[in-house]
Wavefront OBJ file of the C-alpha trace (Angstrom):
o trace
v -82.804 -37.921 -50.986
v -85.825 -38.302 -48.735
v -89.153 -38.257 -50.531
v -92.225 -36.444 -49.248
v -94.255 -38.464 -46.735
v -97.630 -39.924 -47.599
v -99.413 -39.966 -44.231
v -102.259 -42.382 -43.673
v -104.054 -39.900 -41.444
v -105.598 -36.427 -41.395
v -103.351 -34.968 -38.680
v -99.565 -34.630 -38.803
v -97.278 -33.321 -36.047
v -94.818 -31.149 -37.965
v -92.456 -30.762 -34.992
v -91.938 -34.512 -34.781
v -91.175 -34.966 -38.478
v -87.382 -34.522 -38.176
v -87.122 -36.879 -35.200
v -89.179 -39.475 -37.027
v -86.959 -39.328 -40.092
v -83.794 -39.704 -37.975
v -85.286 -42.626 -36.033
v -86.296 -44.302 -39.280
v -82.870 -43.787 -40.863
v -81.023 -45.075 -37.773
v -83.485 -47.949 -37.155
v -84.430 -46.573 -33.722
v -87.880 -47.593 -32.469
v -90.015 -44.525 -31.835
v -93.356 -44.162 -30.106
v -94.899 -40.757 -29.727
v -98.060 -39.764 -27.923
v -99.485 -36.300 -28.367
v -102.354 -34.623 -26.589
v -104.023 -31.792 -28.496
v -104.502 -29.035 -25.942
v -105.889 -26.218 -28.081
v -108.973 -25.769 -30.183
v -108.978 -24.646 -33.787
v -111.981 -22.396 -33.456
v -112.897 -18.700 -33.427
v -110.978 -18.103 -30.192
v -107.628 -19.334 -31.557
v -105.029 -16.800 -32.667
l 1 2 3 4 5 6 7 8 9 10 11 12 13 14 15 16 17 18 19 20 21 22 23 24 25 26 27 28 29 30 31 32 33 34 35 36 37 38 39 40 41 42 43 44 45
C-alpha cells in the first residue's frame, strides 16, 4: 500500500501525483516543470 505523501513544499500539483507515483514505482526518472497561469484572487471562479 502506498502511504500518503509528505511534501517538502507549500504547493502540490494534484494532476501529476499519479504519474509521479508510477515513475517512482517503475524507477523512471521524472522531471516536471509547471507554470502557474491563474491567480487565486477575487477574480477566480
